[in-house]
N, C-alpha and C positions, 0 to 999 in steps of 0.2 A: 709228745703228742700221744694221748691215750685214744683208744678206739674200742668200742664195743662191738662184738661179733654176735650175730644171730643167725641161726640156721632156719630154713624154710621146712615145715612139716609136710608141704604140699610138693615141693619141688626138690627132688633129690640133688644132693651135692651143691645146693644153692644157699650162698651165704650173704648178709647184708651187714656192711660195716657202717656204723654211725659215730657220731662224736660223743654222745651222753647217752647214758642208760635209759632206755625207755622212751627216748625222745626222737620220735618220727616225724616231727613237724616239717622237716626239709624234704621227705621222701614223698614223691607224688602219690596220691590216693590210687590210682590205677595199679601202680607197682605194689603197694601194700595189698590190694585186693588179690592180686595174683600170687604174691609171695605167701599170703595166709597169716596165720598167727605165729609172730616170731618166738623162737625159743633161744634163750640166752645160752651162748656157747662159751664166750671167754671175752675177758677185757684184756687187751694187749697194749704194751708202750711201744708205739711204732718208732719212737725216737732210738730205742734201744735194738731195734731189729736191723739186721743186714739183709734178709731175705723172708718172703712168707712161703708157705707151702705151694699154692698154686697161683697166687695174685702177684702181679708186678708192685713192689713196694712203692716205687715213686708214682705210679698211677693211683694207688689206693690213697697216698697222701695228698696228692693234688685233686683227686675227687671230693675227699673229705673237706678240703679248704673251699674248694670252688661251688660244689653243689651240696655238700652236707652229708653225703652218703656215698658207698661205692657197693656196687653189686657184682657178686662173684659167681659166675655161671659155671657149671661143670664143663668139663672139657668135651669137645664133640666125639661121638663115639667113633671107634676105628672102623674104616671101611676095609675088612678083611678081604673081600672079594677083589677090590681094587688092587690091594697090595699083593695078592695072589698072581692076578693078571700081571702086574708090572714085573712080578719077579720071574713069572714064565717068559714073558718078552725078552727079558735081559739073558735068560738062560739059553734062549734060541740064537741069540748074537754071538 
């Protein structure tokens, strides 16, 4: 199963996986507007992969089959203040 991966020039660390190169017909128009002009990043064979960098491989495959695309969003930012407070609370115990 081949997948074509595009990155967003508007949204940092946001990637769109589609089944065929330059075929965004199954991607909702509002998503494409938010994503912006897609920039081709790579073409990968999902059948030969055992894992992907930040995306769950099985979710990517399922999404491509069922909806025709997969949107990979960046991981949420670390809440360093929350981590610090939790660490301080543990140190007090």
